[in-house]
PDB file of N, CA, C and O in Angstrom:
ATOM      1  N   MET A   1      -2.073 -11.863  19.939  1.00  0.00           N
ATOM      2  CA  MET A   1      -1.618 -10.609  19.365  1.00  0.00           C
ATOM      3  C   MET A   1      -2.165 -10.490  17.936  1.00  0.00           C
ATOM      4  O   MET A   1      -2.079 -11.436  17.154  1.00  0.00           O
ATOM      5  N   HIS A   2      -2.712  -9.354  17.612  1.00  0.00           N
ATOM      6  CA  HIS A   2      -3.312  -9.105  16.301  1.00  0.00           C
ATOM      7  C   HIS A   2      -2.235  -8.767  15.275  1.00  0.00           C
ATOM      8  O   HIS A   2      -1.396  -7.896  15.507  1.00  0.00           O
ATOM      9  N   ASP A   3      -2.263  -9.458  14.147  1.00  0.00           N
ATOM     10  CA  ASP A   3      -1.329  -9.195  13.050  1.00  0.00           C
ATOM     11  C   ASP A   3      -1.996  -8.237  12.075  1.00  0.00           C
ATOM     12  O   ASP A   3      -2.966  -8.607  11.414  1.00  0.00           O
ATOM     13  N   GLN A   4      -1.492  -7.012  11.977  1.00  0.00           N
ATOM     14  CA  GLN A   4      -2.106  -5.990  11.123  1.00  0.00           C
ATOM     15  C   GLN A   4      -2.058  -6.353   9.644  1.00  0.00           C
ATOM     16  O   GLN A   4      -2.808  -5.784   8.851  1.00  0.00           O
ATOM     17  N   PHE A   5      -1.191  -7.290   9.255  1.00  0.00           N
ATOM     18  CA  PHE A   5      -1.078  -7.673   7.852  1.00  0.00           C
ATOM     19  C   PHE A   5      -1.894  -8.921   7.512  1.00  0.00           C
ATOM     20  O   PHE A   5      -1.923  -9.345   6.357  1.00  0.00           O
ATOM     21  N   ASP A   6      -2.550  -9.503   8.499  1.00  0.00           N
ATOM     22  CA  ASP A   6      -3.409 -10.665   8.282  1.00  0.00           C
ATOM     23  C   ASP A   6      -4.828 -10.169   8.059  1.00  0.00           C
ATOM     24  O   ASP A   6      -5.646 -10.138   8.978  1.00  0.00           O
ATOM     25  N   VAL A   7      -5.102  -9.782   6.818  1.00  0.00           N
ATOM     26  CA  VAL A   7      -6.413  -9.226   6.489  1.00  0.00           C
ATOM     27  C   VAL A   7      -7.020  -9.995   5.326  1.00  0.00           C
ATOM     28  O   VAL A   7      -6.307 -10.574   4.506  1.00  0.00           O
ATOM     29  N   THR A   8      -8.311  -9.991   5.268  1.00  0.00           N
ATOM     30  CA  THR A   8      -9.027 -10.595   4.162  1.00  0.00           C
ATOM     31  C   THR A   8      -9.548  -9.475   3.277  1.00  0.00           C
ATOM     32  O   THR A   8     -10.275  -8.593   3.734  1.00  0.00           O
ATOM     33  N   LEU A   9      -9.167  -9.520   2.003  1.00  0.00           N
ATOM     34  CA  LEU A   9      -9.645  -8.513   1.067  1.00  0.00           C
ATOM     35  C   LEU A   9     -10.993  -8.963   0.516  1.00  0.00           C
ATOM     36  O   LEU A   9     -11.102 -10.045  -0.062  1.00  0.00           O
ATOM     37  N   GLU A  10     -12.000  -8.148   0.691  1.00  0.00           N
ATOM     38  CA  GLU A  10     -13.326  -8.496   0.212  1.00  0.00           C
ATOM     39  C   GLU A  10     -13.853  -7.485  -0.797  1.00  0.00           C
ATOM     40  O   GLU A  10     -14.940  -7.663  -1.346  1.00  0.00           O
ATOM     41  N   ASP A  11     -13.110  -6.457  -1.036  1.00  0.00           N
ATOM     42  CA  ASP A  11     -13.499  -5.425  -1.984  1.00  0.00           C
ATOM     43  C   ASP A  11     -13.067  -5.877  -3.381  1.00  0.00           C
ATOM     44  O   ASP A  11     -11.870  -5.948  -3.662  1.00  0.00           O
ATOM     45  N   GLN A  12     -14.021  -6.179  -4.254  1.00  0.00           N
ATOM     46  CA  GLN A  12     -13.707  -6.707  -5.584  1.00  0.00           C
ATOM     47  C   GLN A  12     -12.894  -5.729  -6.425  1.00  0.00           C
ATOM     48  O   GLN A  12     -12.017  -6.148  -7.181  1.00  0.00           O
ATOM     49  N   ASP A  13     -13.174  -4.435  -6.304  1.00  0.00           N
ATOM     50  CA  ASP A  13     -12.394  -3.438  -7.049  1.00  0.00           C
ATOM     51  C   ASP A  13     -10.945  -3.441  -6.582  1.00  0.00           C
ATOM     52  O   ASP A  13     -10.025  -3.358  -7.396  1.00  0.00           O
ATOM     53  N   LEU A  14     -10.745  -3.535  -5.282  1.00  0.00           N
ATOM     54  CA  LEU A  14      -9.392  -3.569  -4.734  1.00  0.00           C
ATOM     55  C   LEU A  14      -8.671  -4.839  -5.176  1.00  0.00           C
ATOM     56  O   LEU A  14      -7.497  -4.787  -5.543  1.00  0.00           O
ATOM     57  N   LEU A  15      -9.353  -5.967  -5.146  1.00  0.00           N
ATOM     58  CA  LEU A  15      -8.743  -7.216  -5.597  1.00  0.00           C
ATOM     59  C   LEU A  15      -8.308  -7.123  -7.055  1.00  0.00           C
ATOM     60  O   LEU A  15      -7.225  -7.587  -7.410  1.00  0.00           O
ATOM     61  N   ARG A  16      -9.139  -6.530  -7.896  1.00  0.00           N
ATOM     62  CA  ARG A  16      -8.807  -6.369  -9.319  1.00  0.00           C
ATOM     63  C   ARG A  16      -7.595  -5.448  -9.482  1.00  0.00           C
ATOM     64  O   ARG A  16      -6.717  -5.711 -10.304  1.00  0.00           O
ATOM     65  N   GLU A  17      -7.551  -4.378  -8.703  1.00  0.00           N
ATOM     66  CA  GLU A  17      -6.417  -3.452  -8.774  1.00  0.00           C
ATOM     67  C   GLU A  17      -5.124  -4.147  -8.360  1.00  0.00           C
ATOM     68  O   GLU A  17      -4.083  -3.951  -8.988  1.00  0.00           O
ATOM     69  N   VAL A  18      -5.188  -4.948  -7.319  1.00  0.00           N
ATOM     70  CA  VAL A  18      -4.008  -5.698  -6.875  1.00  0.00           C
ATOM     71  C   VAL A  18      -3.561  -6.668  -7.971  1.00  0.00           C
ATOM     72  O   VAL A  18      -2.364  -6.805  -8.225  1.00  0.00           O
ATOM     73  N   GLU A  19      -4.507  -7.335  -8.613  1.00  0.00           N
ATOM     74  CA  GLU A  19      -4.181  -8.265  -9.689  1.00  0.00           C
ATOM     75  C   GLU A  19      -3.511  -7.544 -10.860  1.00  0.00           C
ATOM     76  O   GLU A  19      -2.513  -8.027 -11.395  1.00  0.00           O
ATOM     77  N   LEU A  20      -4.051  -6.401 -11.256  1.00  0.00           N
ATOM     78  CA  LEU A  20      -3.467  -5.638 -12.359  1.00  0.00           C
ATOM     79  C   LEU A  20      -2.060  -5.157 -12.021  1.00  0.00           C
ATOM     80  O   LEU A  20      -1.151  -5.235 -12.847  1.00  0.00           O
ATOM     81  N   THR A  21      -1.891  -4.662 -10.802  1.00  0.00           N
ATOM     82  CA  THR A  21      -0.575  -4.188 -10.368  1.00  0.00           C
ATOM     83  C   THR A  21       0.424  -5.336 -10.351  1.00  0.00           C
ATOM     84  O   THR A  21       1.567  -5.179 -10.781  1.00  0.00           O
ATOM     85  N   THR A  22      -0.007  -6.482  -9.857  1.00  0.00           N
ATOM     86  CA  THR A  22       0.854  -7.663  -9.833  1.00  0.00           C
ATOM     87  C   THR A  22       1.263  -8.058 -11.243  1.00  0.00           C
ATOM     88  O   THR A  22       2.426  -8.383 -11.483  1.00  0.00           O
ATOM     89  N   ASN A  23       0.325  -8.034 -12.174  1.00  0.00           N
ATOM     90  CA  ASN A  23       0.637  -8.367 -13.567  1.00  0.00           C
ATOM     91  C   ASN A  23       1.667  -7.406 -14.146  1.00  0.00           C
ATOM     92  O   ASN A  23       2.563  -7.825 -14.877  1.00  0.00           O
ATOM     93  N   LEU A  24       1.548  -6.125 -13.826  1.00  0.00           N
ATOM     94  CA  LEU A  24       2.529  -5.142 -14.303  1.00  0.00           C
ATOM     95  C   LEU A  24       3.905  -5.400 -13.703  1.00  0.00           C
ATOM     96  O   LEU A  24       4.913  -5.329 -14.406  1.00  0.00           O
ATOM     97  N   ILE A  25       3.953  -5.697 -12.419  1.00  0.00           N
ATOM     98  CA  ILE A  25       5.227  -5.962 -11.748  1.00  0.00           C
ATOM     99  C   ILE A  25       5.903  -7.183 -12.357  1.00  0.00           C
ATOM    100  O   ILE A  25       7.108  -7.167 -12.608  1.00  0.00           O
ATOM    101  N   ILE A  26       5.140  -8.230 -12.593  1.00  0.00           N
ATOM    102  CA  ILE A  26       5.701  -9.444 -13.181  1.00  0.00           C
ATOM    103  C   ILE A  26       6.239  -9.161 -14.579  1.00  0.00           C
ATOM    104  O   ILE A  26       7.356  -9.560 -14.907  1.00  0.00           O
ATOM    105  N   ALA A  27       5.455  -8.480 -15.399  1.00  0.00           N
ATOM    106  CA  ALA A  27       5.894  -8.168 -16.762  1.00  0.00           C
ATOM    107  C   ALA A  27       7.154  -7.310 -16.745  1.00  0.00           C
ATOM    108  O   ALA A  27       8.076  -7.546 -17.526  1.00  0.00           O
ATOM    109  N   ALA A  28       7.198  -6.326 -15.869  1.00  0.00           N
ATOM    110  CA  ALA A  28       8.364  -5.446 -15.793  1.00  0.00           C
ATOM    111  C   ALA A  28       9.605  -6.205 -15.326  1.00  0.00           C
ATOM    112  O   ALA A  28      10.718  -5.909 -15.760  1.00  0.00           O
ATOM    113  N   SER A  29       9.413  -7.174 -14.449  1.00  0.00           N
ATOM    114  CA  SER A  29      10.560  -7.921 -13.936  1.00  0.00           C
ATOM    115  C   SER A  29      11.094  -8.935 -14.945  1.00  0.00           C
ATOM    116  O   SER A  29      12.213  -9.427 -14.794  1.00  0.00           O
ATOM    117  N   GLU A  30      10.312  -9.248 -15.965  1.00  0.00           N
ATOM    118  CA  GLU A  30      10.719 -10.238 -16.961  1.00  0.00           C
ATOM    119  C   GLU A  30      11.409  -9.631 -18.175  1.00  0.00           C
ATOM    120  O   GLU A  30      11.754 -10.353 -19.110  1.00  0.00           O
ATOM    121  N   THR A  31      11.615  -8.329 -18.176  1.00  0.00           N
ATOM    122  CA  THR A  31      12.265  -7.683 -19.317  1.00  0.00           C
ATOM    123  C   THR A  31      13.379  -6.762 -18.835  1.00  0.00           C
ATOM    124  O   THR A  31      13.335  -6.228 -17.727  1.00  0.00           O
ATOM    125  N   ASP A  32      14.373  -6.592 -19.691  1.00  0.00           N
ATOM    126  CA  ASP A  32      15.460  -5.660 -19.378  1.00  0.00           C
ATOM    127  C   ASP A  32      15.157  -4.259 -19.877  1.00  0.00           C
ATOM    128  O   ASP A  32      15.841  -3.304 -19.509  1.00  0.00           O
ATOM    129  N   GLU A  33      14.139  -4.130 -20.709  1.00  0.00           N
ATOM    130  CA  GLU A  33      13.750  -2.850 -21.298  1.00  0.00           C
ATOM    131  C   GLU A  33      12.551  -2.272 -20.552  1.00  0.00           C
ATOM    132  O   GLU A  33      11.904  -2.955 -19.758  1.00  0.00           O
ATOM    133  N   HIS A  34      12.271  -1.006 -20.825  1.00  0.00           N
ATOM    134  CA  HIS A  34      11.054  -0.397 -20.300  1.00  0.00           C
ATOM    135  C   HIS A  34       9.858  -0.962 -21.052  1.00  0.00           C
ATOM    136  O   HIS A  34       9.951  -1.264 -22.242  1.00  0.00           O
ATOM    137  N   LEU A  35       8.741  -1.105 -20.361  1.00  0.00           N
ATOM    138  CA  LEU A  35       7.512  -1.507 -21.040  1.00  0.00           C
ATOM    139  C   LEU A  35       6.993  -0.322 -21.841  1.00  0.00           C
ATOM    140  O   LEU A  35       6.999   0.813 -21.365  1.00  0.00           O
ATOM    141  N   THR A  36       6.547  -0.594 -23.053  1.00  0.00           N
ATOM    142  CA  THR A  36       5.960   0.472 -23.863  1.00  0.00           C
ATOM    143  C   THR A  36       4.535   0.735 -23.390  1.00  0.00           C
ATOM    144  O   THR A  36       3.943  -0.076 -22.678  1.00  0.00           O
ATOM    145  N   ALA A  37       4.001   1.866 -23.793  1.00  0.00           N
ATOM    146  CA  ALA A  37       2.613   2.194 -23.443  1.00  0.00           C
ATOM    147  C   ALA A  37       1.667   1.130 -23.984  1.00  0.00           C
ATOM    148  O   ALA A  37       0.680   0.782 -23.336  1.00  0.00           O
ATOM    149  N   GLU A  38       1.970   0.617 -25.171  1.00  0.00           N
ATOM    150  CA  GLU A  38       1.129  -0.420 -25.776  1.00  0.00           C
ATOM    151  C   GLU A  38       1.179  -1.713 -24.965  1.00  0.00           C
ATOM    152  O   GLU A  38       0.155  -2.370 -24.776  1.00  0.00           O
ATOM    153  N   GLU A  39       2.368  -2.076 -24.489  1.00  0.00           N
ATOM    154  CA  GLU A  39       2.497  -3.281 -23.663  1.00  0.00           C
ATOM    155  C   GLU A  39       1.737  -3.122 -22.348  1.00  0.00           C
ATOM    156  O   GLU A  39       1.064  -4.049 -21.897  1.00  0.00           O
ATOM    157  N   ILE A  40       1.849  -1.957 -21.742  1.00  0.00           N
ATOM    158  CA  ILE A  40       1.134  -1.695 -20.490  1.00  0.00           C
ATOM    159  C   ILE A  40      -0.368  -1.757 -20.718  1.00  0.00           C
ATOM    160  O   ILE A  40      -1.097  -2.354 -19.926  1.00  0.00           O
ATOM    161  N   ASP A  41      -0.829  -1.142 -21.797  1.00  0.00           N
ATOM    162  CA  ASP A  41      -2.259  -1.189 -22.120  1.00  0.00           C
ATOM    163  C   ASP A  41      -2.735  -2.630 -22.288  1.00  0.00           C
ATOM    164  O   ASP A  41      -3.813  -2.990 -21.815  1.00  0.00           O
ATOM    165  N   ALA A  42      -1.930  -3.453 -22.963  1.00  0.00           N
ATOM    166  CA  ALA A  42      -2.308  -4.851 -23.178  1.00  0.00           C
ATOM    167  C   ALA A  42      -2.388  -5.599 -21.851  1.00  0.00           C
ATOM    168  O   ALA A  42      -3.309  -6.387 -21.639  1.00  0.00           O
ATOM    169  N   ILE A  43      -1.438  -5.362 -20.967  1.00  0.00           N
ATOM    170  CA  ILE A  43      -1.438  -6.011 -19.656  1.00  0.00           C
ATOM    171  C   ILE A  43      -2.663  -5.597 -18.854  1.00  0.00           C
ATOM    172  O   ILE A  43      -3.276  -6.414 -18.167  1.00  0.00           O
ATOM    173  N   LEU A  44      -3.013  -4.316 -18.950  1.00  0.00           N
ATOM    174  CA  LEU A  44      -4.156  -3.798 -18.196  1.00  0.00           C
ATOM    175  C   LEU A  44      -5.487  -4.083 -18.878  1.00  0.00           C
ATOM    176  O   LEU A  44      -6.551  -3.897 -18.287  1.00  0.00           O
ATOM    177  N   GLY A  45      -5.419  -4.536 -20.127  1.00  0.00           N
ATOM    178  CA  GLY A  45      -6.641  -4.868 -20.848  1.00  0.00           C
ATOM    179  C   GLY A  45      -7.413  -3.663 -21.337  1.00  0.00           C
ATOM    180  O   GLY A  45      -8.641  -3.691 -21.428  1.00  0.00           O
ATOM    181  N   VAL A  46      -6.684  -2.600 -21.653  1.00  0.00           N
ATOM    182  CA  VAL A  46      -7.339  -1.406 -22.188  1.00  0.00           C
ATOM    183  C   VAL A  46      -6.937  -1.221 -23.644  1.00  0.00           C
ATOM    184  O   VAL A  46      -5.870  -1.666 -24.068  1.00  0.00           O
ATOM    185  N   ALA A  47      -7.785  -0.573 -24.387  1.00  0.00           N
ATOM    186  CA  ALA A  47      -7.508  -0.307 -25.798  1.00  0.00           C
ATOM    187  C   ALA A  47      -7.380   1.189 -25.998  1.00  0.00           C
ATOM    188  O   ALA A  47      -8.109   1.978 -25.397  1.00  0.00           O
ATOM    189  N   ARG A  48      -6.457   1.557 -26.839  1.00  0.00           N
ATOM    190  CA  ARG A  48      -6.315   2.977 -27.175  1.00  0.00           C
ATOM    191  C   ARG A  48      -7.398   3.355 -28.167  1.00  0.00           C
ATOM    192  O   ARG A  48      -7.764   2.549 -29.023  1.00  0.00           O
ATOM    193  N   PRO A  49      -7.914   4.571 -28.064  1.00  0.00           N
ATOM    194  CA  PRO A  49      -8.931   4.999 -29.033  1.00  0.00           C
ATOM    195  C   PRO A  49      -8.338   5.032 -30.434  1.00  0.00           C
ATOM    196  O   PRO A  49      -7.190   5.432 -30.623  1.00  0.00           O
ATOM    197  N   SER A  50      -9.120   4.613 -31.403  1.00  0.00           N
ATOM    198  CA  SER A  50      -8.632   4.621 -32.783  1.00  0.00           C
ATOM    199  C   SER A  50      -8.656   6.039 -33.333  1.00  0.00           C
ATOM    200  O   SER A  50      -9.535   6.834 -33.000  1.00  0.00           O
ATOM    201  N   ALA A  51      -7.685   6.341 -34.174  1.00  0.00           N
ATOM    202  CA  ALA A  51      -7.604   7.674 -34.782  1.00  0.00           C
ATOM    203  C   ALA A  51      -8.682   7.801 -35.851  1.00  0.00           C
ATOM    204  O   ALA A  51      -8.885   6.906 -36.672  1.00  0.00           O
ATOM    205  N   GLY A  52      -9.364   8.939 -35.813  1.00  0.00           N
ATOM    206  CA  GLY A  52     -10.314   9.164 -36.878  1.00  0.00           C
ATOM    207  C   GLY A  52     -11.625   9.459 -36.406  1.00  0.00           C
ATOM    208  O   GLY A  52     -12.535   9.673 -37.206  1.00  0.00           O
TER     209      GLY A  52
END
């Protein structure tokens, strides 16, 4: 019988997205407060554009 959830992920973009989502879930579960936009950006590895 084929298990529909037994799959191998080979798409590197998808793997990266899963990793980022997992990191967000873990961070959110470790705090009682909402994550700030800055914290989310840091977890995702993005930088906000500088003013000016």
